[in-house]
A tleap script that builds the chain and sets N, CA, C and O, in Angstrom:
source leaprc.protein.ff14SB
mol = sequence {
  NMET SER ARG ARG SER LEU LEU LYS ARG SER
  ALA ILE ALA LEU GLY THR VAL ALA VAL CYS
  GLU PHE GLU GLY ILE ALA ARG ALA ALA GLN
  GLY SER GLY SER LYS THR VAL LEU SER GLU
  ASP PRO LYS GLU SER THR MET PRO HIE ILE
  ILE VAL LYS MET TYR PRO GLY ARG THR GLU
  GLN GLN LYS LYS GLN LEU THR GLU ALA ILE
  VAL LYS ASP VAL VAL ALA VAL ALA GLY VAL
  GLY GLU SER SER VAL SER VAL ALA ILE GLU
  GLU ILE PRO PRO ALA GLU TRP THR GLU LYS
  VAL TYR LYS PRO ASP ILE GLN SER LYS TRP
  ASP LYS LEU TYR LYS LYS PRO GLY CTYR
}
set mol.1.N position { 113.454 77.009 71.047 }
set mol.1.CA position { 114.434 77.751 71.809 }
set mol.1.C position { 114.564 77.113 73.189 }
set mol.1.O position { 113.558 76.806 73.829 }
set mol.2.N position { 115.764 76.916 73.637 }
set mol.2.CA position { 115.993 76.306 74.948 }
set mol.2.C position { 115.705 77.307 76.059 }
set mol.2.O position { 115.693 78.517 75.833 }
set mol.3.N position { 115.471 76.785 77.271 }
set mol.3.CA position { 115.243 77.663 78.424 }
set mol.3.C position { 116.443 78.565 78.651 }
set mol.3.O position { 116.293 79.752 78.940 }
set mol.4.N position { 117.643 77.992 78.517 }
set mol.4.CA position { 118.853 78.768 78.756 }
set mol.4.C position { 118.948 79.924 77.763 }
set mol.4.O position { 119.285 81.042 78.152 }
set mol.5.N position { 118.653 79.670 76.476 }
set mol.5.CA position { 118.682 80.725 75.462 }
set mol.5.C position { 117.648 81.788 75.778 }
set mol.5.O position { 117.917 82.984 75.664 }
set mol.6.N position { 116.455 81.341 76.179 }
set mol.6.CA position { 115.401 82.278 76.533 }
set mol.6.C position { 115.840 83.171 77.681 }
set mol.6.O position { 115.633 84.384 77.644 }
set mol.7.N position { 116.451 82.568 78.710 }
set mol.7.CA position { 116.877 83.351 79.866 }
set mol.7.C position { 117.998 84.324 79.515 }
set mol.7.O position { 118.009 85.456 79.999 }
set mol.8.N position { 118.947 83.889 78.671 }
set mol.8.CA position { 120.029 84.784 78.274 }
set mol.8.C position { 119.494 85.974 77.506 }
set mol.8.O position { 119.882 87.113 77.767 }
set mol.9.N position { 118.601 85.714 76.555 }
set mol.9.CA position { 118.013 86.810 75.793 }
set mol.9.C position { 117.168 87.692 76.688 }
set mol.9.O position { 117.152 88.912 76.523 }
set mol.10.N position { 116.466 87.090 77.632 }
set mol.10.CA position { 115.596 87.842 78.525 }
set mol.10.C position { 116.381 88.781 79.422 }
set mol.10.O position { 115.909 89.873 79.739 }
set mol.11.N position { 117.572 88.371 79.835 }
set mol.11.CA position { 118.388 89.215 80.710 }
set mol.11.C position { 118.698 90.542 80.039 }
set mol.11.O position { 118.778 91.575 80.704 }
set mol.12.N position { 118.869 90.520 78.739 }
set mol.12.CA position { 119.169 91.745 78.005 }
set mol.12.C position { 117.880 92.464 77.627 }
set mol.12.O position { 117.765 93.673 77.830 }
set mol.13.N position { 116.911 91.736 77.083 }
set mol.13.CA position { 115.711 92.347 76.541 }
set mol.13.C position { 114.709 92.770 77.608 }
set mol.13.O position { 113.986 93.749 77.422 }
set mol.14.N position { 114.655 92.051 78.714 }
set mol.14.CA position { 113.618 92.311 79.690 }
set mol.14.C position { 114.055 93.164 80.864 }
set mol.14.O position { 113.224 93.873 81.431 }
set mol.15.N position { 115.278 93.129 81.242 }
set mol.15.CA position { 115.704 93.914 82.379 }
set mol.15.C position { 116.626 93.151 83.285 }
set mol.15.O position { 117.561 92.494 82.825 }
set mol.16.N position { 116.368 93.233 84.582 }
set mol.16.CA position { 117.241 92.580 85.542 }
set mol.16.C position { 116.494 91.478 86.261 }
set mol.16.O position { 115.265 91.482 86.331 }
set mol.17.N position { 117.237 90.554 86.784 }
set mol.17.CA position { 116.674 89.472 87.571 }
set mol.17.C position { 117.439 89.434 88.885 }
set mol.17.O position { 118.670 89.396 88.891 }
set mol.18.N position { 116.721 89.445 89.982 }
set mol.18.CA position { 117.358 89.349 91.298 }
set mol.18.C position { 116.978 88.007 91.895 }
set mol.18.O position { 115.799 87.658 91.945 }
set mol.19.N position { 117.958 87.261 92.344 }
set mol.19.CA position { 117.703 85.970 92.954 }
set mol.19.C position { 118.182 86.035 94.392 }
set mol.19.O position { 119.343 86.343 94.660 }
set mol.20.N position { 117.276 85.741 95.316 }
set mol.20.CA position { 117.644 85.752 96.725 }
set mol.20.C position { 118.625 84.625 96.998 }
set mol.20.O position { 118.755 83.704 96.191 }
set mol.21.N position { 119.308 84.690 98.118 }
set mol.21.CA position { 120.349 83.729 98.445 }
set mol.21.C position { 119.830 82.305 98.500 }
set mol.21.O position { 118.688 82.060 98.889 }
set mol.22.N position { 120.683 81.368 98.104 }
set mol.22.CA position { 120.382 79.946 98.199 }
set mol.22.C position { 120.946 79.451 99.522 }
set mol.22.O position { 121.884 78.653 99.530 }
set mol.23.N position { 120.400 79.903 100.628 }
set mol.23.CA position { 120.912 79.522 101.937 }
set mol.23.C position { 120.534 78.080 102.257 }
set mol.23.O position { 119.462 77.602 101.886 }
set mol.24.N position { 121.411 77.422 102.933 }
set mol.24.CA position { 121.093 76.126 103.501 }
set mol.24.C position { 121.216 74.938 102.576 }
set mol.24.O position { 120.950 73.812 102.998 }
set mol.25.N position { 121.610 75.141 101.328 }
set mol.25.CA position { 121.772 73.989 100.449 }
set mol.25.C position { 123.108 73.336 100.781 }
set mol.25.O position { 124.158 73.976 100.729 }
set mol.26.N position { 123.050 72.086 101.114 }
set mol.26.CA position { 124.271 71.376 101.504 }
set mol.26.C position { 124.692 70.433 100.398 }
set mol.26.O position { 123.851 69.906 99.669 }
set mol.27.N position { 125.974 70.223 100.272 }
set mol.27.CA position { 126.519 69.253 99.316 }
set mol.27.C position { 127.095 68.092 100.113 }
set mol.27.O position { 127.852 68.292 101.063 }
set mol.28.N position { 126.735 66.898 99.724 }
set mol.28.CA position { 127.277 65.723 100.390 }
set mol.28.C position { 127.937 64.833 99.341 }
set mol.28.O position { 127.332 64.498 98.323 }
set mol.29.N position { 129.136 64.471 99.595 }
set mol.29.CA position { 129.855 63.622 98.640 }
set mol.29.C position { 129.342 62.193 98.740 }
set mol.29.O position { 129.166 61.650 99.831 }
set mol.30.N position { 129.106 61.600 97.579 }
set mol.30.CA position { 128.714 60.186 97.531 }
set mol.30.C position { 129.535 59.528 96.447 }
set mol.30.O position { 129.371 59.825 95.264 }
set mol.31.N position { 130.392 58.663 96.839 }
set mol.31.CA position { 131.255 57.995 95.870 }
set mol.31.C position { 132.177 59.012 95.224 }
set mol.31.O position { 132.820 59.798 95.920 }
set mol.32.N position { 132.248 59.006 93.896 }
set mol.32.CA position { 133.145 59.923 93.193 }
set mol.32.C position { 132.470 61.232 92.837 }
set mol.32.O position { 133.147 62.168 92.414 }
set mol.33.N position { 131.153 61.332 92.994 }
set mol.33.CA position { 130.439 62.567 92.648 }
set mol.33.C position { 129.853 63.209 93.870 }
set mol.33.O position { 130.113 62.795 95.000 }
set mol.34.N position { 129.063 64.219 93.636 }
set mol.34.CA position { 128.374 64.852 94.755 }
set mol.34.C position { 126.898 64.947 94.430 }
set mol.34.O position { 126.505 64.968 93.264 }
set mol.35.N position { 126.095 65.005 95.460 }
set mol.35.CA position { 124.652 65.047 95.304 }
set mol.35.C position { 124.118 66.147 96.204 }
set mol.35.O position { 124.597 66.322 97.324 }
set mol.36.N position { 123.130 66.890 95.722 }
set mol.36.CA position { 122.540 67.931 96.538 }
set mol.36.C position { 121.642 67.293 97.585 }
set mol.36.O position { 120.812 66.440 97.271 }
set mol.37.N position { 121.814 67.712 98.820 }
set mol.37.CA position { 121.004 67.204 99.910 }
set mol.37.C position { 120.210 68.367 100.472 }
set mol.37.O position { 120.780 69.392 100.845 }
set mol.38.N position { 118.903 68.212 100.533 }
set mol.38.CA position { 118.060 69.273 101.053 }
set mol.38.C position { 117.765 69.008 102.518 }
set mol.38.O position { 117.443 67.886 102.910 }
set mol.39.N position { 117.876 70.034 103.302 }
set mol.39.CA position { 117.602 69.924 104.723 }
set mol.39.C position { 116.100 69.870 104.958 }
set mol.39.O position { 115.321 70.299 104.106 }
set mol.40.N position { 115.691 69.351 106.097 }
set mol.40.CA position { 114.286 69.358 106.455 }
set mol.40.C position { 113.933 70.643 107.187 }
set mol.40.O position { 112.823 70.771 107.704 }
set mol.41.N position { 114.843 71.582 107.238 }
set mol.41.CA position { 114.620 72.878 107.857 }
set mol.41.C position { 113.508 73.608 107.105 }
set mol.41.O position { 113.626 73.812 105.897 }
set mol.42.N position { 112.422 74.010 107.793 }
set mol.42.CA position { 111.315 74.674 107.108 }
set mol.42.C position { 111.725 75.980 106.424 }
set mol.42.O position { 111.078 76.410 105.469 }
set mol.43.N position { 112.781 76.602 106.903 }
set mol.43.CA position { 113.281 77.834 106.301 }
set mol.43.C position { 113.667 77.603 104.841 }
set mol.43.O position { 113.488 78.487 104.002 }
set mol.44.N position { 114.199 76.412 104.536 }
set mol.44.CA position { 114.613 76.096 103.175 }
set mol.44.C position { 113.441 75.922 102.235 }
set mol.44.O position { 113.593 76.096 101.026 }
set mol.45.N position { 112.287 75.587 102.754 }
set mol.45.CA position { 111.151 75.358 101.873 }
set mol.45.C position { 110.523 76.669 101.412 }
set mol.45.O position { 109.547 76.653 100.662 }
set mol.46.N position { 111.062 77.793 101.847 }
set mol.46.CA position { 110.497 79.089 101.470 }
set mol.46.C position { 111.475 79.917 100.657 }
set mol.46.O position { 111.393 81.145 100.661 }
set mol.47.N position { 112.374 79.288 99.981 }
set mol.47.CA position { 113.324 80.041 99.173 }
set mol.47.C position { 113.732 79.224 97.975 }
set mol.47.O position { 113.554 78.007 98.027 }
set mol.48.N position { 114.241 79.749 96.944 }
set mol.48.CA position { 114.548 81.159 96.734 }
set mol.48.C position { 113.359 81.941 96.151 }
set mol.48.O position { 112.413 81.368 95.611 }
set mol.49.N position { 113.448 83.245 96.281 }
set mol.49.CA position { 112.467 84.170 95.710 }
set mol.49.C position { 113.187 84.971 94.635 }
set mol.49.O position { 114.223 85.579 94.904 }
set mol.50.N position { 112.657 84.976 93.440 }
set mol.50.CA position { 113.277 85.666 92.307 }
set mol.50.C position { 112.415 86.860 91.929 }
set mol.50.O position { 111.193 86.749 91.832 }
set mol.51.N position { 113.056 88.002 91.716 }
set mol.51.CA position { 112.353 89.210 91.291 }
set mol.51.C position { 112.879 89.592 89.917 }
set mol.51.O position { 114.079 89.806 89.743 }
set mol.52.N position { 111.988 89.676 88.948 }
set mol.52.CA position { 112.335 90.101 87.597 }
set mol.52.C position { 111.813 91.515 87.427 }
set mol.52.O position { 110.622 91.771 87.603 }
set mol.53.N position { 112.706 92.431 87.086 }
set mol.53.CA position { 112.317 93.815 86.835 }
set mol.53.C position { 112.493 94.076 85.349 }
set mol.53.O position { 113.565 93.843 84.791 }
set mol.54.N position { 111.425 94.566 84.705 }
set mol.54.CA position { 111.491 94.783 83.267 }
set mol.54.C position { 110.524 95.878 82.849 }
set mol.54.O position { 109.626 96.267 83.595 }
set mol.55.N position { 110.738 96.362 81.632 }
set mol.55.CA position { 109.824 97.350 81.071 }
set mol.55.C position { 108.440 96.732 80.901 }
set mol.55.O position { 108.324 95.528 80.673 }
set mol.56.N position { 107.398 97.540 81.009 }
set mol.56.CA position { 106.040 97.048 80.730 }
set mol.56.C position { 105.901 96.684 79.253 }
set mol.56.O position { 106.687 97.128 78.416 }
set mol.57.N position { 104.895 95.873 78.948 }
set mol.57.CA position { 104.603 95.580 77.555 }
set mol.57.C position { 104.561 94.111 77.200 }
set mol.57.O position { 104.116 93.765 76.105 }
set mol.58.N position { 105.010 93.226 78.090 }
set mol.58.CA position { 104.940 91.792 77.809 }
set mol.58.C position { 103.536 91.292 78.133 }
set mol.58.O position { 102.870 91.809 79.031 }
set mol.59.N position { 103.104 90.294 77.398 }
set mol.59.CA position { 101.783 89.720 77.657 }
set mol.59.C position { 101.836 88.832 78.888 }
set mol.59.O position { 102.913 88.459 79.353 }
set mol.60.N position { 100.661 88.496 79.412 }
set mol.60.CA position { 100.595 87.572 80.543 }
set mol.60.C position { 101.180 86.225 80.143 }
set mol.60.O position { 101.835 85.572 80.955 }
set mol.61.N position { 100.956 85.803 78.917 }
set mol.61.CA position { 101.506 84.530 78.433 }
set mol.61.C position { 103.034 84.570 78.445 }
set mol.61.O position { 103.669 83.596 78.850 }
set mol.62.N position { 103.634 85.680 78.007 }
set mol.62.CA position { 105.098 85.804 78.023 }
set mol.62.C position { 105.623 85.778 79.455 }
set mol.62.O position { 106.644 85.148 79.731 }
set mol.63.N position { 104.938 86.450 80.357 }
set mol.63.CA position { 105.360 86.469 81.766 }
set mol.63.C position { 105.271 85.070 82.377 }
set mol.63.O position { 106.159 84.661 83.125 }
set mol.64.N position { 104.216 84.349 82.063 }
set mol.64.CA position { 104.068 82.984 82.581 }
set mol.64.C position { 105.139 82.067 82.000 }
set mol.64.O position { 105.696 81.232 82.712 }
set mol.65.N position { 105.428 82.220 80.709 }
set mol.65.CA position { 106.463 81.397 80.073 }
set mol.65.C position { 107.833 81.690 80.683 }
set mol.65.O position { 108.601 80.768 80.958 }
set mol.66.N position { 108.137 82.959 80.891 }
set mol.66.CA position { 109.401 83.333 81.523 }
set mol.66.C position { 109.483 82.763 82.936 }
set mol.66.O position { 110.516 82.223 83.332 }
set mol.67.N position { 108.397 82.883 83.694 }
set mol.67.CA position { 108.353 82.362 85.061 }
set mol.67.C position { 108.585 80.851 85.081 }
set mol.67.O position { 109.356 80.356 85.904 }
set mol.68.N position { 107.935 80.122 84.194 }
set mol.68.CA position { 108.109 78.671 84.133 }
set mol.68.C position { 109.556 78.298 83.814 }
set mol.68.O position { 110.097 77.360 84.399 }
set mol.69.N position { 110.185 79.030 82.886 }
set mol.69.CA position { 111.578 78.749 82.531 }
set mol.69.C position { 112.513 79.021 83.707 }
set mol.69.O position { 113.429 78.242 83.972 }
set mol.70.N position { 112.281 80.116 84.402 }
set mol.70.CA position { 113.108 80.462 85.560 }
set mol.70.C position { 112.966 79.387 86.639 }
set mol.70.O position { 113.964 78.907 87.175 }
set mol.71.N position { 111.731 79.013 86.953 }
set mol.71.CA position { 111.489 78.015 88.002 }
set mol.71.C position { 112.160 76.687 87.658 }
set mol.71.O position { 112.798 76.082 88.520 }
set mol.72.N position { 112.028 76.226 86.422 }
set mol.72.CA position { 112.643 74.951 86.025 }
set mol.72.C position { 114.156 74.995 86.193 }
set mol.72.O position { 114.752 74.032 86.676 }
set mol.73.N position { 114.785 76.102 85.798 }
set mol.73.CA position { 116.242 76.194 85.937 }
set mol.73.C position { 116.673 76.311 87.395 }
set mol.73.O position { 117.677 75.713 87.783 }
set mol.74.N position { 115.941 77.063 88.209 }
set mol.74.CA position { 116.293 77.187 89.627 }
set mol.74.C position { 116.170 75.826 90.311 }
set mol.74.O position { 117.033 75.451 91.104 }
set mol.75.N position { 115.114 75.094 90.012 }
set mol.75.CA position { 114.930 73.757 90.589 }
set mol.75.C position { 116.095 72.847 90.186 }
set mol.75.O position { 116.656 72.141 91.023 }
set mol.76.N position { 116.453 72.871 88.902 }
set mol.76.CA position { 117.526 71.996 88.409 }
set mol.76.C position { 118.892 72.373 88.958 }
set mol.76.O position { 119.665 71.495 89.340 }
set mol.77.N position { 119.201 73.656 89.003 }
set mol.77.CA position { 120.540 74.096 89.407 }
set mol.77.C position { 120.693 74.163 90.923 }
set mol.77.O position { 121.718 73.740 91.457 }
set mol.78.N position { 119.698 74.685 91.617 }
set mol.78.CA position { 119.814 74.879 93.067 }
set mol.78.C position { 119.412 73.646 93.867 }
set mol.78.O position { 119.713 73.552 95.056 }
set mol.79.N position { 118.739 72.708 93.224 }
set mol.79.CA position { 118.363 71.489 93.933 }
set mol.79.C position { 117.259 71.687 94.944 }
set mol.79.O position { 117.227 71.008 95.970 }
set mol.80.N position { 116.343 72.617 94.667 }
set mol.80.CA position { 115.199 72.834 95.556 }
set mol.80.C position { 113.949 72.324 94.870 }
set mol.80.O position { 113.933 72.140 93.653 }
set mol.81.N position { 112.910 72.098 95.638 }
set mol.81.CA position { 111.646 71.671 95.057 }
set mol.81.C position { 110.936 72.840 94.406 }
set mol.81.O position { 111.117 73.989 94.808 }
set mol.82.N position { 110.129 72.544 93.400 }
set mol.82.CA position { 109.399 73.597 92.691 }
set mol.82.C position { 108.515 74.407 93.627 }
set mol.82.O position { 108.344 75.611 93.438 }
set mol.83.N position { 107.957 73.756 94.628 }
set mol.83.CA position { 107.078 74.465 95.561 }
set mol.83.C position { 107.842 75.453 96.448 }
set mol.83.O position { 107.230 76.288 97.115 }
set mol.84.N position { 109.162 75.363 96.457 }
set mol.84.CA position { 109.978 76.274 97.257 }
set mol.84.C position { 110.271 77.587 96.543 }
set mol.84.O position { 110.689 78.557 97.175 }
set mol.85.N position { 110.057 77.624 95.241 }
set mol.85.CA position { 110.445 78.776 94.435 }
set mol.85.C position { 109.264 79.723 94.251 }
set mol.85.O position { 108.148 79.289 93.964 }
set mol.86.N position { 109.519 81.018 94.420 }
set mol.86.CA position { 108.510 82.034 94.109 }
set mol.86.C position { 109.137 83.055 93.169 }
set mol.86.O position { 110.332 83.338 93.247 }
set mol.87.N position { 108.315 83.602 92.282 }
set mol.87.CA position { 108.784 84.552 91.280 }
set mol.87.C position { 107.832 85.745 91.243 }
set mol.87.O position { 106.613 85.578 91.200 }
set mol.88.N position { 108.399 86.939 91.260 }
set mol.88.CA position { 107.622 88.169 91.105 }
set mol.88.C position { 108.141 88.913 89.882 }
set mol.88.O position { 109.338 88.896 89.593 }
set mol.89.N position { 107.237 89.558 89.175 }
set mol.89.CA position { 107.620 90.390 88.037 }
set mol.89.C position { 107.171 91.814 88.339 }
set mol.89.O position { 105.995 92.080 88.583 }
set mol.90.N position { 108.146 92.721 88.317 }
set mol.90.CA position { 107.862 94.137 88.556 }
set mol.90.C position { 108.091 94.895 87.257 }
set mol.90.O position { 109.186 94.865 86.695 }
set mol.91.N position { 107.063 95.569 86.787 }
set mol.91.CA position { 107.193 96.354 85.573 }
set mol.91.C position { 107.600 97.786 85.938 }
set mol.91.O position { 106.921 98.468 86.706 }
set mol.92.N position { 108.714 98.214 85.372 }
set mol.92.CA position { 109.268 99.535 85.646 }
set mol.92.C position { 109.276 100.329 84.334 }
set mol.92.O position { 109.911 99.906 83.369 }
set mol.93.N position { 108.592 101.454 84.285 }
set mol.93.CA position { 108.591 102.264 83.067 }
set mol.93.C position { 110.005 102.739 82.720 }
set mol.93.O position { 110.809 102.993 83.617 }
set mol.94.N position { 110.313 102.860 81.413 }
set mol.94.CA position { 111.653 103.298 80.993 }
set mol.94.C position { 112.115 104.591 81.654 }
set mol.94.O position { 113.296 104.727 81.975 }
set mol.95.N position { 111.219 105.529 81.861 }
set mol.95.CA position { 111.587 106.814 82.469 }
set mol.95.C position { 112.035 106.658 83.920 }
set mol.95.O position { 112.726 107.531 84.445 }
set mol.96.N position { 111.658 105.576 84.569 }
set mol.96.CA position { 112.006 105.346 85.975 }
set mol.96.C position { 113.120 104.316 86.148 }
set mol.96.O position { 113.563 104.070 87.271 }
set mol.97.N position { 113.582 103.704 85.041 }
set mol.97.CA position { 114.546 102.610 85.105 }
set mol.97.C position { 115.838 102.989 85.829 }
set mol.97.O position { 116.311 102.248 86.690 }
set mol.98.N position { 116.399 104.130 85.482 }
set mol.98.CA position { 117.679 104.536 86.069 }
set mol.98.C position { 117.577 104.673 87.581 }
set mol.98.O position { 118.420 104.150 88.310 }
set mol.99.N position { 116.561 105.366 88.053 }
set mol.99.CA position { 116.428 105.609 89.492 }
set mol.99.C position { 115.952 104.395 90.282 }
set mol.99.O position { 116.407 104.170 91.403 }
set mol.100.N position { 115.041 103.612 89.709 }
set mol.100.CA position { 114.445 102.498 90.451 }
set mol.100.C position { 115.181 101.166 90.275 }
set mol.100.O position { 115.044 100.273 91.112 }
set mol.101.N position { 115.958 101.023 89.197 }
set mol.101.CA position { 116.623 99.746 88.955 }
set mol.101.C position { 118.126 99.913 88.765 }
set mol.101.O position { 118.912 99.331 89.514 }
set mol.102.N position { 118.535 100.700 87.774 }
set mol.102.CA position { 119.955 100.762 87.438 }
set mol.102.C position { 120.823 101.216 88.621 }
set mol.102.O position { 121.781 100.532 88.982 }
set mol.103.N position { 120.497 102.343 89.212 }
set mol.103.CA position { 121.341 102.845 90.316 }
set mol.103.C position { 121.325 101.933 91.540 }
set mol.103.O position { 122.392 101.572 92.036 }
set mol.104.N position { 120.137 101.542 92.050 }
set mol.104.CA position { 120.159 100.720 93.277 }
set mol.104.C position { 120.512 99.247 93.081 }
set mol.104.O position { 121.143 98.648 93.952 }
set mol.105.N position { 120.117 98.655 91.957 }
set mol.105.CA position { 120.289 97.205 91.792 }
set mol.105.C position { 121.463 96.796 90.915 }
set mol.105.O position { 121.971 95.683 91.047 }
set mol.106.N position { 121.896 97.672 90.027 }
set mol.106.CA position { 122.975 97.320 89.105 }
set mol.106.C position { 124.241 98.084 89.448 }
set mol.106.O position { 125.257 97.484 89.799 }
set mol.107.N position { 124.185 99.392 89.348 }
set mol.107.CA position { 125.382 100.212 89.566 }
set mol.107.C position { 125.953 100.034 90.975 }
set mol.107.O position { 127.162 99.862 91.133 }
set mol.108.N position { 125.104 100.073 91.987 }
set mol.108.CA position { 125.615 99.992 93.362 }
set mol.108.C position { 125.977 98.567 93.793 }
set mol.108.O position { 126.574 98.377 94.853 }
set mol.109.N position { 125.626 97.572 92.987 }
set mol.109.CA position { 125.924 96.166 93.329 }
set mol.109.C position { 126.708 95.495 92.205 }
set mol.109.O position { 126.619 94.281 92.022 }
set mol.110.N position { 127.461 96.269 91.466 }
set mol.110.CA position { 128.198 95.778 90.298 }
set mol.110.C position { 129.040 94.545 90.617 }
set mol.110.O position { 129.091 93.602 89.828 }
set mol.111.N position { 129.694 94.556 91.762 }
set mol.111.CA position { 130.575 93.448 92.139 }
set mol.111.C position { 129.805 92.165 92.483 }
set mol.111.O position { 130.411 91.100 92.594 }
set mol.112.N position { 128.492 92.253 92.650 }
set mol.112.CA position { 127.691 91.081 92.980 }
set mol.112.C position { 126.933 90.525 91.769 }
set mol.112.O position { 126.280 89.487 91.876 }
set mol.113.N position { 127.014 91.201 90.627 }
set mol.113.CA position { 126.298 90.759 89.439 }
set mol.113.C position { 127.014 89.579 88.794 }
set mol.113.O position { 128.213 89.653 88.523 }
set mol.114.N position { 126.300 88.507 88.549 }
set mol.114.CA position { 126.859 87.356 87.842 }
set mol.114.C position { 126.698 87.538 86.335 }
set mol.114.O position { 127.432 86.942 85.547 }
set mol.115.N position { 125.743 88.358 85.949 }
set mol.115.CA position { 125.563 88.722 84.548 }
set mol.115.C position { 125.408 90.232 84.520 }
set mol.115.O position { 124.434 90.782 85.034 }
set mol.116.N position { 126.388 90.896 83.907 }
set mol.116.CA position { 126.368 92.357 83.828 }
set mol.116.C position { 125.690 92.780 82.525 }
set mol.116.O position { 125.834 92.109 81.504 }
set mol.117.N position { 124.947 93.901 82.559 }
set mol.117.CA position { 124.288 94.366 81.341 }
set mol.117.C position { 125.304 94.902 80.334 }
set mol.117.O position { 126.410 95.300 80.700 }
set mol.118.N position { 124.913 94.906 79.073 }
set mol.118.CA position { 125.792 95.392 78.018 }
set mol.118.C position { 125.483 96.813 77.620 }
set mol.118.O position { 125.840 97.226 76.517 }
set mol.119.N position { 124.837 97.573 78.470 }
set mol.119.CA position { 124.536 98.975 78.153 }
set mol.119.C position { 125.269 99.909 79.059 }
set mol.119.O position { 125.132 101.126 78.933 }
savepdb mol mol.pdb
quit
């Protein structure tokens, strides 16, 4: 299974993923293409931070595998170094999902979601 497939399935099966802003990433044109240029600004070396909120029940191995897949894709897409990325996993019981996740992170930020849930 590819990382992308894993992440797509995880978005539905595991819960929500919050990715902090990719501030400071600059694009510089070189020839006919573009290349990501990272600033030497120390602020850039401390981002992005990703928060995964999901129901309890996954093993530590599953959490580590998910974290590794997320980090690899963030590094590839955002053009940051692996050491710049941090990932947290918050387990939210189903009975608390609506109040702790759905209302504050999904419903109230619907216009900011790049991937909307199918429920």
